[in-house]
N, CA, C and O atoms as a CHARMM CRD file, in Angstrom:
* protein
*
  368
    1    1 GLN  N      0.83600  -1.19500   0.00000 PROA 1      0.00000
    2    1 GLN  CA     0.00000   0.00000   0.00000 PROA 1      0.00000
    3    1 GLN  C      0.87600   1.25200   0.00000 PROA 1      0.00000
    4    1 GLN  O      0.53600   2.23800  -0.65400 PROA 1      0.00000
    5    2 GLY  N      1.97100   1.22700   0.70700 PROA 2      0.00000
    6    2 GLY  CA     2.86300   2.37800   0.76600 PROA 2      0.00000
    7    2 GLY  C      3.46900   2.71600  -0.58300 PROA 2      0.00000
    8    2 GLY  O      3.62900   3.88900  -0.92100 PROA 2      0.00000
    9    3 VAL  N      3.81000   1.68700  -1.35900 PROA 3      0.00000
   10    3 VAL  CA     4.39400   1.90000  -2.68600 PROA 3      0.00000
   11    3 VAL  C      3.37100   2.54900  -3.61500 PROA 3      0.00000
   12    3 VAL  O      3.70400   3.47900  -4.35000 PROA 3      0.00000
   13    4 GLU  N      2.13600   2.06800  -3.58600 PROA 4      0.00000
   14    4 GLU  CA     1.07600   2.64300  -4.43200 PROA 4      0.00000
   15    4 GLU  C      0.82100   4.09600  -4.06100 PROA 4      0.00000
   16    4 GLU  O      0.65100   4.94100  -4.94000 PROA 4      0.00000
   17    5 ALA  N      0.79200   4.39300  -2.76700 PROA 5      0.00000
   18    5 ALA  CA     0.57700   5.76800  -2.30800 PROA 5      0.00000
   19    5 ALA  C      1.71800   6.66200  -2.77600 PROA 5      0.00000
   20    5 ALA  O      1.49200   7.80300  -3.17900 PROA 5      0.00000
   21    6 MET  N      2.93800   6.14600  -2.72500 PROA 6      0.00000
   22    6 MET  CA     4.10300   6.90500  -3.17400 PROA 6      0.00000
   23    6 MET  C      4.02200   7.16900  -4.67500 PROA 6      0.00000
   24    6 MET  O      4.31700   8.27700  -5.12400 PROA 6      0.00000
   25    7 LYS  N      3.62400   6.15800  -5.45900 PROA 7      0.00000
   26    7 LYS  CA     3.48800   6.33800  -6.91100 PROA 7      0.00000
   27    7 LYS  C      2.42900   7.39300  -7.21800 PROA 7      0.00000
   28    7 LYS  O      2.63900   8.24700  -8.08000 PROA 7      0.00000
   29    8 ASP  N      1.29900   7.34100  -6.52400 PROA 8      0.00000
   30    8 ASP  CA     0.24200   8.33400  -6.72900 PROA 8      0.00000
   31    8 ASP  C      0.72900   9.73300  -6.37700 PROA 8      0.00000
   32    8 ASP  O      0.43900  10.69000  -7.09400 PROA 8      0.00000
   33    9 PHE  N      1.46400   9.85500  -5.28300 PROA 9      0.00000
   34    9 PHE  CA     1.99600  11.14200  -4.85300 PROA 9      0.00000
   35    9 PHE  C      2.94400  11.71600  -5.90700 PROA 9      0.00000
   36    9 PHE  O      2.84800  12.89200  -6.25700 PROA 9      0.00000
   37   10 ILE  N      3.84900  10.89400  -6.40400 PROA 10     0.00000
   38   10 ILE  CA     4.80800  11.34000  -7.42400 PROA 10     0.00000
   39   10 ILE  C      4.06900  11.75500  -8.69400 PROA 10     0.00000
   40   10 ILE  O      4.34800  12.81400  -9.25700 PROA 10     0.00000
   41   11 TYR  N      3.12500  10.92300  -9.14800 PROA 11     0.00000
   42   11 TYR  CA     2.35300  11.21900 -10.36200 PROA 11     0.00000
   43   11 TYR  C      1.62500  12.55200 -10.22200 PROA 11     0.00000
   44   11 TYR  O      1.66000  13.38200 -11.13100 PROA 11     0.00000
   45   12 ASP  N      0.96600  12.75500  -9.08100 PROA 12     0.00000
   46   12 ASP  CA     0.19400  13.98200  -8.86500 PROA 12     0.00000
   47   12 ASP  C      1.08700  15.21400  -8.84600 PROA 12     0.00000
   48   12 ASP  O      0.68400  16.27200  -9.32900 PROA 12     0.00000
   49   13 ASN  N      2.28700  15.09800  -8.30000 PROA 13     0.00000
   50   13 ASN  CA     3.15600  16.25800  -8.14900 PROA 13     0.00000
   51   13 ASN  C      4.05600  16.53000  -9.35000 PROA 13     0.00000
   52   13 ASN  O      4.70000  17.57800  -9.40400 PROA 13     0.00000
   53   14 LEU  N      4.11500  15.62000 -10.30200 PROA 14     0.00000
   54   14 LEU  CA     4.90200  15.87400 -11.51100 PROA 14     0.00000
   55   14 LEU  C      4.11400  16.66500 -12.54700 PROA 14     0.00000
   56   14 LEU  O      4.69100  17.13700 -13.52600 PROA 14     0.00000
   57   15 GLY  N      2.82000  16.81700 -12.35300 PROA 15     0.00000
   58   15 GLY  CA     2.01200  17.62600 -13.25700 PROA 15     0.00000
   59   15 GLY  C      1.60300  16.91000 -14.52500 PROA 15     0.00000
   60   15 GLY  O      1.60200  17.50800 -15.60100 PROA 15     0.00000
   61   16 PHE  N      1.25600  15.64300 -14.41800 PROA 16     0.00000
   62   16 PHE  CA     0.76100  14.90000 -15.57600 PROA 16     0.00000
   63   16 PHE  C     -0.75700  14.80900 -15.53600 PROA 16     0.00000
   64   16 PHE  O     -1.37300  14.98300 -14.48400 PROA 16     0.00000
   65   17 MET  N     -1.34800  14.53600 -16.68100 PROA 17     0.00000
   66   17 MET  CA    -2.78800  14.28900 -16.75900 PROA 17     0.00000
   67   17 MET  C     -3.04600  13.20600 -17.79700 PROA 17     0.00000
   68   17 MET  O     -2.19100  12.91500 -18.63400 PROA 17     0.00000
   69   18 SER  N     -4.22300  12.61700 -17.73400 PROA 18     0.00000
   70   18 SER  CA    -4.62700  11.55900 -18.66400 PROA 18     0.00000
   71   18 SER  C     -5.58400  12.12800 -19.69800 PROA 18     0.00000
   72   18 SER  O     -6.51400  12.86100 -19.36100 PROA 18     0.00000
   73   19 VAL  N     -5.35000  11.78200 -20.96800 PROA 19     0.00000
   74   19 VAL  CA    -6.26200  12.13100 -22.05700 PROA 19     0.00000
   75   19 VAL  C     -6.59000  10.82900 -22.77700 PROA 19     0.00000
   76   19 VAL  O     -5.69400  10.08200 -23.17100 PROA 19     0.00000
   77   20 PHE  N     -7.86700  10.56600 -22.94400 PROA 20     0.00000
   78   20 PHE  CA    -8.30000   9.34800 -23.62700 PROA 20     0.00000
   79   20 PHE  C     -8.50600   9.65400 -25.10300 PROA 20     0.00000
   80   20 PHE  O     -8.98900  10.73000 -25.45600 PROA 20     0.00000
   81   21 LEU  N     -8.14400   8.71500 -25.95900 PROA 21     0.00000
   82   21 LEU  CA    -8.23100   8.91600 -27.40100 PROA 21     0.00000
   83   21 LEU  C     -9.35800   8.08900 -27.99300 PROA 21     0.00000
   84   21 LEU  O     -9.59100   6.94800 -27.59600 PROA 21     0.00000
   85   22 LYS  N    -10.05200   8.69000 -28.95200 PROA 22     0.00000
   86   22 LYS  CA   -11.10100   7.99300 -29.68200 PROA 22     0.00000
   87   22 LYS  C    -10.79000   8.14400 -31.16500 PROA 22     0.00000
   88   22 LYS  O    -11.05500   9.19800 -31.74400 PROA 22     0.00000
   89   23 PRO  N    -10.23200   7.11400 -31.78900 PROA 23     0.00000
   90   23 PRO  CA    -9.96600   7.19400 -33.22800 PROA 23     0.00000
   91   23 PRO  C    -11.26600   7.41600 -34.00000 PROA 23     0.00000
   92   23 PRO  O    -12.32200   6.91100 -33.62000 PROA 23     0.00000
   93   24 GLN  N    -11.17100   8.17300 -35.07900 PROA 24     0.00000
   94   24 GLN  CA   -12.33900   8.48500 -35.90000 PROA 24     0.00000
   95   24 GLN  C    -13.04200   7.20200 -36.35000 PROA 24     0.00000
   96   24 GLN  O    -12.41600   6.31700 -36.93400 PROA 24     0.00000
   97   25 GLY  N    -14.34400   7.10800 -36.07500 PROA 25     0.00000
   98   25 GLY  CA   -15.13700   5.96600 -36.49500 PROA 25     0.00000
   99   25 GLY  C    -14.96400   4.71100 -35.65800 PROA 25     0.00000
  100   25 GLY  O    -15.48200   3.65300 -36.01600 PROA 25     0.00000
  101   26 GLN  N    -14.24200   4.81300 -34.55100 PROA 26     0.00000
  102   26 GLN  CA   -14.00900   3.65500 -33.68600 PROA 26     0.00000
  103   26 GLN  C    -14.43700   3.97800 -32.25700 PROA 26     0.00000
  104   26 GLN  O    -14.78800   5.11300 -31.93300 PROA 26     0.00000
  105   27 GLU  N    -14.39700   2.95400 -31.42100 PROA 27     0.00000
  106   27 GLU  CA   -14.72200   3.14200 -30.00600 PROA 27     0.00000
  107   27 GLU  C    -13.54600   3.81100 -29.28700 PROA 27     0.00000
  108   27 GLU  O    -12.39100   3.66900 -29.68900 PROA 27     0.00000
  109   28 ALA  N    -13.86100   4.53200 -28.22900 PROA 28     0.00000
  110   28 ALA  CA   -12.83000   5.18100 -27.42400 PROA 28     0.00000
  111   28 ALA  C    -12.06100   4.14400 -26.61500 PROA 28     0.00000
  112   28 ALA  O    -12.62400   3.14800 -26.16000 PROA 28     0.00000
  113   29 ASP  N    -10.76100   4.39600 -26.44400 PROA 29     0.00000
  114   29 ASP  CA    -9.92600   3.54800 -25.59500 PROA 29     0.00000
  115   29 ASP  C     -9.94900   4.13600 -24.18700 PROA 29     0.00000
  116   29 ASP  O     -9.18500   5.05200 -23.88100 PROA 29     0.00000
  117   30 LEU  N    -10.81800   3.61400 -23.33600 PROA 30     0.00000
  118   30 LEU  CA   -10.95400   4.12800 -21.97400 PROA 30     0.00000
  119   30 LEU  C    -10.11600   3.33700 -20.97500 PROA 30     0.00000
  120   30 LEU  O    -10.23600   3.52800 -19.76400 PROA 30     0.00000
  121   31 ILE  N     -9.26900   2.45100 -21.48800 PROA 31     0.00000
  122   31 ILE  CA    -8.43200   1.63000 -20.61400 PROA 31     0.00000
  123   31 ILE  C     -7.02500   2.21900 -20.50100 PROA 31     0.00000
  124   31 ILE  O     -6.48500   2.34600 -19.40200 PROA 31     0.00000
  125   32 GLU  N     -6.43600   2.57500 -21.64300 PROA 32     0.00000
  126   32 GLU  CA    -5.07500   3.10800 -21.64800 PROA 32     0.00000
  127   32 GLU  C     -5.07300   4.55300 -22.11900 PROA 32     0.00000
  128   32 GLU  O     -5.12400   4.80700 -23.32200 PROA 32     0.00000
  129   33 PRO  N     -5.01400   5.50700 -21.19100 PROA 33     0.00000
  130   33 PRO  CA    -4.98100   6.91200 -21.59600 PROA 33     0.00000
  131   33 PRO  C     -3.58900   7.31600 -22.07600 PROA 33     0.00000
  132   33 PRO  O     -2.59700   6.64300 -21.79700 PROA 33     0.00000
  133   34 LEU  N     -3.54100   8.41800 -22.79500 PROA 34     0.00000
  134   34 LEU  CA    -2.27500   9.04100 -23.14900 PROA 34     0.00000
  135   34 LEU  C     -1.90800   9.94100 -21.97300 PROA 34     0.00000
  136   34 LEU  O     -2.73000  10.74800 -21.53900 PROA 34     0.00000
  137   35 ILE  N     -0.70100   9.81800 -21.45700 PROA 35     0.00000
  138   35 ILE  CA    -0.25800  10.63300 -20.32900 PROA 35     0.00000
  139   35 ILE  C      0.53600  11.81100 -20.88700 PROA 35     0.00000
  140   35 ILE  O      1.54600  11.62900 -21.56700 PROA 35     0.00000
  141   36 VAL  N      0.06300  13.02500 -20.58700 PROA 36     0.00000
  142   36 VAL  CA     0.70600  14.24800 -21.07600 PROA 36     0.00000
  143   36 VAL  C      0.85000  15.22800 -19.91500 PROA 36     0.00000
  144   36 VAL  O      0.25700  15.03700 -18.85300 PROA 36     0.00000
  145   37 LYS  N      1.63500  16.26900 -20.12500 PROA 37     0.00000
  146   37 LYS  CA     1.80900  17.30500 -19.10900 PROA 37     0.00000
  147   37 LYS  C      0.51500  18.09100 -18.94700 PROA 37     0.00000
  148   37 LYS  O     -0.20600  18.31000 -19.92000 PROA 37     0.00000
  149   38 GLU  N      0.21800  18.51500 -17.72500 PROA 38     0.00000
  150   38 GLU  CA    -0.94400  19.37000 -17.48700 PROA 38     0.00000
  151   38 GLU  C     -0.80900  20.62500 -18.33200 PROA 38     0.00000
  152   38 GLU  O      0.28600  21.17100 -18.47000 PROA 38     0.00000
  153   39 GLY  N     -1.92500  21.08600 -18.89900 PROA 39     0.00000
  154   39 GLY  CA    -1.91200  22.27800 -19.73000 PROA 39     0.00000
  155   39 GLY  C     -1.53300  22.01500 -21.17500 PROA 39     0.00000
  156   39 GLY  O     -1.35000  22.96200 -21.94000 PROA 39     0.00000
  157   40 SER  N     -1.41100  20.75600 -21.57100 PROA 40     0.00000
  158   40 SER  CA    -1.06600  20.42500 -22.95500 PROA 40     0.00000
  159   40 SER  C     -2.19900  20.82300 -23.89400 PROA 40     0.00000
  160   40 SER  O     -3.37500  20.79100 -23.53100 PROA 40     0.00000
  161   41 THR  N     -1.81300  21.19900 -25.10700 PROA 41     0.00000
  162   41 THR  CA    -2.78400  21.57700 -26.12600 PROA 41     0.00000
  163   41 THR  C     -3.00900  20.41100 -27.08800 PROA 41     0.00000
  164   41 THR  O     -2.28500  19.41600 -27.06900 PROA 41     0.00000
  165   42 VAL  N     -4.02800  20.56300 -27.92400 PROA 42     0.00000
  166   42 VAL  CA    -4.29000  19.56800 -28.96300 PROA 42     0.00000
  167   42 VAL  C     -3.06100  19.44600 -29.86900 PROA 42     0.00000
  168   42 VAL  O     -2.71600  18.34500 -30.29800 PROA 42     0.00000
  169   43 ARG  N     -2.40600  20.56500 -30.15800 PROA 43     0.00000
  170   43 ARG  CA    -1.19300  20.55600 -30.99800 PROA 43     0.00000
  171   43 ARG  C     -0.11700  19.64900 -30.39300 PROA 43     0.00000
  172   43 ARG  O      0.50700  18.86600 -31.10800 PROA 43     0.00000
  173   44 GLU  N      0.09700  19.75200 -29.09300 PROA 44     0.00000
  174   44 GLU  CA     1.13000  18.95000 -28.43500 PROA 44     0.00000
  175   44 GLU  C      0.77700  17.46200 -28.45100 PROA 44     0.00000
  176   44 GLU  O      1.65400  16.61400 -28.61100 PROA 44     0.00000
  177   45 VAL  N     -0.50300  17.15100 -28.28600 PROA 45     0.00000
  178   45 VAL  CA    -0.92600  15.75000 -28.35500 PROA 45     0.00000
  179   45 VAL  C     -0.73500  15.22100 -29.77300 PROA 45     0.00000
  180   45 VAL  O     -0.24600  14.10600 -29.95700 PROA 45     0.00000
  181   46 CYS  N     -1.11900  16.01700 -30.78000 PROA 46     0.00000
  182   46 CYS  CA    -0.93900  15.60600 -32.18000 PROA 46     0.00000
  183   46 CYS  C      0.53200  15.32500 -32.47500 PROA 46     0.00000
  184   46 CYS  O      0.86200  14.31800 -33.10200 PROA 46     0.00000
  185   47 ALA  N      1.41300  16.21300 -32.02200 PROA 47     0.00000
  186   47 ALA  CA     2.84500  16.04200 -32.26300 PROA 47     0.00000
  187   47 ALA  C      3.37600  14.79700 -31.55700 PROA 47     0.00000
  188   47 ALA  O      4.28800  14.14100 -32.06200 PROA 47     0.00000
  189   48 THR  N      2.82400  14.47100 -30.41500 PROA 48     0.00000
  190   48 THR  CA     3.23600  13.27600 -29.67700 PROA 48     0.00000
  191   48 THR  C      2.83000  12.00500 -30.41500 PROA 48     0.00000
  192   48 THR  O      3.58400  11.03200 -30.44100 PROA 48     0.00000
  193   49 LEU  N      1.64800  12.01400 -31.00900 PROA 49     0.00000
  194   49 LEU  CA     1.12200  10.81900 -31.66500 PROA 49     0.00000
  195   49 LEU  C      1.80800  10.51500 -32.99200 PROA 49     0.00000
  196   49 LEU  O      2.18600   9.37300 -33.25400 PROA 49     0.00000
  197   50 HSD  N      1.96900  11.54300 -33.83100 PROA 50     0.00000
  198   50 HSD  CA     2.58200  11.33300 -35.14800 PROA 50     0.00000
  199   50 HSD  C      2.96300  12.69100 -35.72900 PROA 50     0.00000
  200   50 HSD  O      2.20500  13.65200 -35.59800 PROA 50     0.00000
  201   51 ARG  N      4.11200  12.78000 -36.36100 PROA 51     0.00000
  202   51 ARG  CA     4.58000  14.07800 -36.85800 PROA 51     0.00000
  203   51 ARG  C      3.67700  14.66600 -37.93500 PROA 51     0.00000
  204   51 ARG  O      3.63700  15.88600 -38.09200 PROA 51     0.00000
  205   52 ASP  N      2.95000  13.83200 -38.68200 PROA 52     0.00000
  206   52 ASP  CA     2.05500  14.34500 -39.72600 PROA 52     0.00000
  207   52 ASP  C      0.73600  14.87900 -39.17800 PROA 52     0.00000
  208   52 ASP  O      0.02800  15.60100 -39.88100 PROA 52     0.00000
  209   53 PHE  N      0.39300  14.53900 -37.94000 PROA 53     0.00000
  210   53 PHE  CA    -0.90900  14.94800 -37.40900 PROA 53     0.00000
  211   53 PHE  C     -1.06100  16.46500 -37.33500 PROA 53     0.00000
  212   53 PHE  O     -2.15800  16.97200 -37.57100 PROA 53     0.00000
  213   54 VAL  N     -0.01700  17.19600 -37.01900 PROA 54     0.00000
  214   54 VAL  CA    -0.10900  18.65900 -36.95600 PROA 54     0.00000
  215   54 VAL  C     -0.24500  19.22200 -38.36300 PROA 54     0.00000
  216   54 VAL  O     -1.06200  20.11200 -38.60100 PROA 54     0.00000
  217   55 ARG  N      0.54200  18.71400 -39.28500 PROA 55     0.00000
  218   55 ARG  CA     0.52700  19.22000 -40.66200 PROA 55     0.00000
  219   55 ARG  C     -0.80300  18.93300 -41.35300 PROA 55     0.00000
  220   55 ARG  O     -1.29600  19.77300 -42.10500 PROA 55     0.00000
  221   56 LYS  N     -1.38500  17.77200 -41.11400 PROA 56     0.00000
  222   56 LYS  CA    -2.62200  17.36500 -41.78500 PROA 56     0.00000
  223   56 LYS  C     -3.87800  17.63800 -40.94900 PROA 56     0.00000
  224   56 LYS  O     -4.97300  17.21800 -41.32200 PROA 56     0.00000
  225   57 PHE  N     -3.72600  18.32900 -39.84000 PROA 57     0.00000
  226   57 PHE  CA    -4.83000  18.56200 -38.91100 PROA 57     0.00000
  227   57 PHE  C     -5.95800  19.35600 -39.56700 PROA 57     0.00000
  228   57 PHE  O     -5.71500  20.37100 -40.21900 PROA 57     0.00000
  229   58 ARG  N     -7.19300  18.88400 -39.39000 PROA 58     0.00000
  230   58 ARG  CA    -8.38800  19.63300 -39.80800 PROA 58     0.00000
  231   58 ARG  C     -9.06900  20.23900 -38.59300 PROA 58     0.00000
  232   58 ARG  O     -9.26100  21.45300 -38.52000 PROA 58     0.00000
  233   59 PHE  N     -9.43400  19.38800 -37.64000 PROA 59     0.00000
  234   59 PHE  CA   -10.01700  19.83800 -36.37700 PROA 59     0.00000
  235   59 PHE  C    -10.01700  18.66400 -35.41100 PROA 59     0.00000
  236   59 PHE  O     -9.67600  17.54000 -35.78000 PROA 59     0.00000
  237   60 ALA  N    -10.39800  18.93200 -34.18700 PROA 60     0.00000
  238   60 ALA  CA   -10.52900  17.86700 -33.18300 PROA 60     0.00000
  239   60 ALA  C    -11.87400  18.02300 -32.50100 PROA 60     0.00000
  240   60 ALA  O    -12.47400  19.09700 -32.52200 PROA 60     0.00000
  241   61 ARG  N    -12.33600  16.94900 -31.90300 PROA 61     0.00000
  242   61 ARG  CA   -13.56200  16.98000 -31.10500 PROA 61     0.00000
  243   61 ARG  C    -13.19000  16.54200 -29.69300 PROA 61     0.00000
  244   61 ARG  O    -12.46200  15.56900 -29.49600 PROA 61     0.00000
  245   62 VAL  N    -13.70700  17.28400 -28.71600 PROA 62     0.00000
  246   62 VAL  CA   -13.38000  17.01400 -27.31900 PROA 62     0.00000
  247   62 VAL  C    -14.65700  16.83800 -26.50800 PROA 62     0.00000
  248   62 VAL  O    -15.62800  17.58100 -26.65600 PROA 62     0.00000
  249   63 LYS  N    -14.61900  15.83300 -25.65200 PROA 63     0.00000
  250   63 LYS  CA   -15.69600  15.60600 -24.68200 PROA 63     0.00000
  251   63 LYS  C    -15.02400  15.50300 -23.32300 PROA 63     0.00000
  252   63 LYS  O    -14.09400  14.71600 -23.15000 PROA 63     0.00000
  253   64 GLY  N    -15.47600  16.27600 -22.37600 PROA 64     0.00000
  254   64 GLY  CA   -14.88200  16.20900 -21.04500 PROA 64     0.00000
  255   64 GLY  C    -14.76100  17.56900 -20.40500 PROA 64     0.00000
  256   64 GLY  O    -15.40500  18.52500 -20.83800 PROA 64     0.00000
  257   65 PRO  N    -13.93900  17.66500 -19.37600 PROA 65     0.00000
  258   65 PRO  CA   -13.84700  18.88400 -18.57300 PROA 65     0.00000
  259   65 PRO  C    -13.45400  20.15300 -19.33800 PROA 65     0.00000
  260   65 PRO  O    -13.86000  21.24600 -18.94300 PROA 65     0.00000
  261   66 SER  N    -12.68200  20.04000 -20.41300 PROA 66     0.00000
  262   66 SER  CA   -12.24700  21.25100 -21.12800 PROA 66     0.00000
  263   66 SER  C    -13.24500  21.70400 -22.18800 PROA 66     0.00000
  264   66 SER  O    -13.08200  22.77700 -22.76900 PROA 66     0.00000
  265   67 ALA  N    -14.27000  20.90600 -22.44600 PROA 67     0.00000
  266   67 ALA  CA   -15.25600  21.23100 -23.48700 PROA 67     0.00000
  267   67 ALA  C    -16.46300  21.93800 -22.87500 PROA 67     0.00000
  268   67 ALA  O    -16.89400  21.62000 -21.76700 PROA 67     0.00000
  269   68 LYS  N    -16.99800  22.90500 -23.62400 PROA 68     0.00000
  270   68 LYS  CA   -18.20400  23.59900 -23.17200 PROA 68     0.00000
  271   68 LYS  C    -19.42300  22.70000 -23.32100 PROA 68     0.00000
  272   68 LYS  O    -20.39400  22.83800 -22.57700 PROA 68     0.00000
  273   69 PHE  N    -19.37300  21.77600 -24.28500 PROA 69     0.00000
  274   69 PHE  CA   -20.43900  20.80500 -24.51300 PROA 69     0.00000
  275   69 PHE  C    -19.79600  19.56300 -25.11700 PROA 69     0.00000
  276   69 PHE  O    -18.67100  19.62100 -25.61400 PROA 69     0.00000
  277   70 ASP  N    -20.51400  18.43300 -25.07600 PROA 70     0.00000
  278   70 ASP  CA   -19.96400  17.17300 -25.57500 PROA 70     0.00000
  279   70 ASP  C    -19.60400  17.26300 -27.05400 PROA 70     0.00000
  280   70 ASP  O    -20.37300  17.76400 -27.87400 PROA 70     0.00000
  281   71 TRP  N    -18.43400  16.77200 -27.36300 PROA 71     0.00000
  282   71 TRP  CA   -17.89100  16.70300 -28.72000 PROA 71     0.00000
  283   71 TRP  C    -17.76500  18.08000 -29.36400 PROA 71     0.00000
  284   71 TRP  O    -18.06000  18.26700 -30.54400 PROA 71     0.00000
  285   72 GLN  N    -17.31500  19.04100 -28.55100 PROA 72     0.00000
  286   72 GLN  CA   -17.05000  20.38900 -29.05400 PROA 72     0.00000
  287   72 GLN  C    -15.93700  20.32800 -30.09300 PROA 72     0.00000
  288   72 GLN  O    -14.93400  19.63900 -29.90000 PROA 72     0.00000
  289   73 ARG  N    -16.11900  21.05400 -31.19800 PROA 73     0.00000
  290   73 ARG  CA   -15.10000  21.13200 -32.24500 PROA 73     0.00000
  291   73 ARG  C    -14.06800  22.17500 -31.82100 PROA 73     0.00000
  292   73 ARG  O    -14.42100  23.31300 -31.51200 PROA 73     0.00000
  293   74 VAL  N    -12.79300  21.78400 -31.80700 PROA 74     0.00000
  294   74 VAL  CA   -11.73100  22.66700 -31.33000 PROA 74     0.00000
  295   74 VAL  C    -10.55300  22.66400 -32.30100 PROA 74     0.00000
  296   74 VAL  O    -10.45300  21.81100 -33.18300 PROA 74     0.00000
  297   75 GLY  N     -9.67400  23.63100 -32.11700 PROA 75     0.00000
  298   75 GLY  CA    -8.47800  23.75000 -32.94100 PROA 75     0.00000
  299   75 GLY  C     -7.22900  23.28600 -32.20200 PROA 75     0.00000
  300   75 GLY  O     -7.30300  22.73000 -31.10600 PROA 75     0.00000
  301   76 LEU  N     -6.09100  23.52700 -32.82300 PROA 76     0.00000
  302   76 LEU  CA    -4.81200  23.06400 -32.28000 PROA 76     0.00000
  303   76 LEU  C     -4.44200  23.71600 -30.95400 PROA 76     0.00000
  304   76 LEU  O     -3.72100  23.11800 -30.15500 PROA 76     0.00000
  305   77 ASP  N     -4.92600  24.93300 -30.70600 PROA 77     0.00000
  306   77 ASP  CA    -4.52600  25.65800 -29.50200 PROA 77     0.00000
  307   77 ASP  C     -5.42600  25.39600 -28.29700 PROA 77     0.00000
  308   77 ASP  O     -5.23300  25.99500 -27.23900 PROA 77     0.00000
  309   78 HSD  N     -6.40100  24.51400 -28.44700 PROA 78     0.00000
  310   78 HSD  CA    -7.29600  24.18900 -27.33400 PROA 78     0.00000
  311   78 HSD  C     -6.50600  23.50100 -26.22400 PROA 78     0.00000
  312   78 HSD  O     -5.78200  22.53800 -26.47500 PROA 78     0.00000
  313   79 VAL  N     -6.64800  24.00000 -24.99800 PROA 79     0.00000
  314   79 VAL  CA    -5.96000  23.41800 -23.84200 PROA 79     0.00000
  315   79 VAL  C     -6.82200  22.29800 -23.26600 PROA 79     0.00000
  316   79 VAL  O     -7.98600  22.50000 -22.91800 PROA 79     0.00000
  317   80 LEU  N     -6.22500  21.12300 -23.17500 PROA 80     0.00000
  318   80 LEU  CA    -6.93000  19.94100 -22.67700 PROA 80     0.00000
  319   80 LEU  C     -6.85500  19.86700 -21.15800 PROA 80     0.00000
  320   80 LEU  O     -5.97700  20.46500 -20.53600 PROA 80     0.00000
  321   81 ARG  N     -7.79300  19.12300 -20.56900 PROA 81     0.00000
  322   81 ARG  CA    -7.80800  18.90700 -19.12400 PROA 81     0.00000
  323   81 ARG  C     -7.85600  17.40800 -18.83200 PROA 81     0.00000
  324   81 ARG  O     -8.15200  16.59300 -19.70600 PROA 81     0.00000
  325   82 HSD  N     -7.55800  17.07400 -17.58000 PROA 82     0.00000
  326   82 HSD  CA    -7.51900  15.67700 -17.13500 PROA 82     0.00000
  327   82 HSD  C     -8.83300  14.97000 -17.45200 PROA 82     0.00000
  328   82 HSD  O     -9.91200  15.49600 -17.18100 PROA 82     0.00000
  329   83 ASP  N     -8.73300  13.77500 -18.02900 PROA 83     0.00000
  330   83 ASP  CA    -9.86900  12.90800 -18.37500 PROA 83     0.00000
  331   83 ASP  C    -10.66600  13.36200 -19.59200 PROA 83     0.00000
  332   83 ASP  O    -11.78400  12.88900 -19.79400 PROA 83     0.00000
  333   84 ASP  N    -10.12500  14.26400 -20.41000 PROA 84     0.00000
  334   84 ASP  CA   -10.78000  14.61200 -21.67600 PROA 84     0.00000
  335   84 ASP  C    -10.74700  13.40900 -22.61200 PROA 84     0.00000
  336   84 ASP  O     -9.85100  12.56800 -22.53800 PROA 84     0.00000
  337   85 LEU  N    -11.73500  13.34800 -23.48800 PROA 85     0.00000
  338   85 LEU  CA   -11.80500  12.34500 -24.55000 PROA 85     0.00000
  339   85 LEU  C    -11.60000  13.10400 -25.85400 PROA 85     0.00000
  340   85 LEU  O    -12.32600  14.06000 -26.12700 PROA 85     0.00000
  341   86 LEU  N    -10.62400  12.69900 -26.66600 PROA 86     0.00000
  342   86 LEU  CA   -10.19000  13.46200 -27.83400 PROA 86     0.00000
  343   86 LEU  C    -10.25800  12.62800 -29.10500 PROA 86     0.00000
  344   86 LEU  O     -9.77500  11.49600 -29.15300 PROA 86     0.00000
  345   87 THR  N    -10.87200  13.21600 -30.14400 PROA 87     0.00000
  346   87 THR  CA   -10.84600  12.64600 -31.48900 PROA 87     0.00000
  347   87 THR  C    -10.16700  13.65800 -32.39700 PROA 87     0.00000
  348   87 THR  O    -10.55700  14.82500 -32.42700 PROA 87     0.00000
  349   88 ILE  N     -9.15700  13.22000 -33.13600 PROA 88     0.00000
  350   88 ILE  CA    -8.42500  14.09500 -34.05200 PROA 88     0.00000
  351   88 ILE  C     -8.83800  13.76000 -35.47600 PROA 88     0.00000
  352   88 ILE  O     -8.80800  12.59800 -35.88300 PROA 88     0.00000
  353   89 ILE  N     -9.22200  14.78400 -36.23000 PROA 89     0.00000
  354   89 ILE  CA    -9.62600  14.62000 -37.62600 PROA 89     0.00000
  355   89 ILE  C     -8.52700  15.22700 -38.49900 PROA 89     0.00000
  356   89 ILE  O     -8.19400  16.40500 -38.36900 PROA 89     0.00000
  357   90 ILE  N     -7.96500  14.39800 -39.39400 PROA 90     0.00000
  358   90 ILE  CA    -6.89100  14.87600 -40.26900 PROA 90     0.00000
  359   90 ILE  C     -7.29800  14.74000 -41.73300 PROA 90     0.00000
  360   90 ILE  O     -8.19400  13.97400 -42.08700 PROA 90     0.00000
  361   91 ARG  N     -6.60000  15.51900 -42.57600 PROA 91     0.00000
  362   91 ARG  CA    -6.78400  15.39400 -44.02600 PROA 91     0.00000
  363   91 ARG  C     -6.08500  14.13700 -44.50000 PROA 91     0.00000
  364   91 ARG  O     -5.08400  13.72000 -43.91500 PROA 91     0.00000
  365   92 ARG  N     -6.59500  13.54000 -45.53600 PROA 92     0.00000
  366   92 ARG  CA    -5.96700  12.33500 -46.11000 PROA 92     0.00000
  367   92 ARG  C     -4.77900  12.71700 -46.95200 PROA 92     0.00000
  368   92 ARG  O     -4.11900  11.84700 -47.51900 PROA 92     0.00000
């Protein structure tokens, strides 16, 4: 129990957050989130996933704490929050 508490303490104090990804046309992966720094933008998540995602970016849809409503359409500069669900739409 002490080790788990220590891991949680370290995780909380390093400033990380979880963002869940939902590939276009597929189910969301609610088991394995992407771990990013608190205050990360959609641009930073795109760059983390694949170098072409920023260049081919059209828009993203967000559901969760950072969205004003479910599946809000957002741009690259949208700041994500812990437990957001993100779908990235890119050009072919």
